[in-house]
C-alpha positions, 0 to 999 in steps of 0.5 A: 073464925069461919063464916057460919053461913058457909059449908066446906066443899071438896070435889075430887076427880081421878085426875085432880082436886076440882074444887076446894072452898066454902059455899053457901049453897051446893046443888047437884043431881043424885040418883034420887033427884036434885039436891041443895045443901046448906050448912048444917044439913042432915048427914047423908051419903048419896050417889051422884048422877050426871048433872050440873053442879052449882056452887053459890057463895056471896050471890055468885054461882059457879056452874060445872058438869058433875058426872057420876060418883058419890057424895058425903054430906056432913053438917059442915062439909061436903066431899064429892068423888066424881068420875069427871068434872068440868068448868064451862071453859074446859068443855070441848063443845065440838067433841060433846056435839059429836058424842051427842050425835053418836049416842042419838044414832046408837039409840035409833039403831040396833047396835051392839052397844046397850041402850042404857049406855047409849042413853047415858052417853047422850045425857052426859053430852047434853049436860056438857053442852048445857054447861058450855053454853051457860044455859 
């Protein structure tokens, strides 16, 4: 019998099953703001915004990037479909720093890339750097 404290979490990206297991608390960012989900949460479907995914179980918290997607929350299960997810050790810090610099440069210039896309690129780079540096 499963422990009554835990909610089942499944996180998928286009290339892999990123995480599948139990959690006491799952926290991530939606387009409406940050959300924390425990077992028996009200059923909900949300749009995932770029942010940090926190998975807490037995006092231990795992942290990862979670970049855009959708989440379905049921009372005993959360399923997240994400554009990309990365554990801290999987993040190429140099590449993220370069992307941050490029995005900042595009935001300051009159480039052909839209401001919104440059702003999103900067946000993703900053999230990757934050998770990689365990801040």
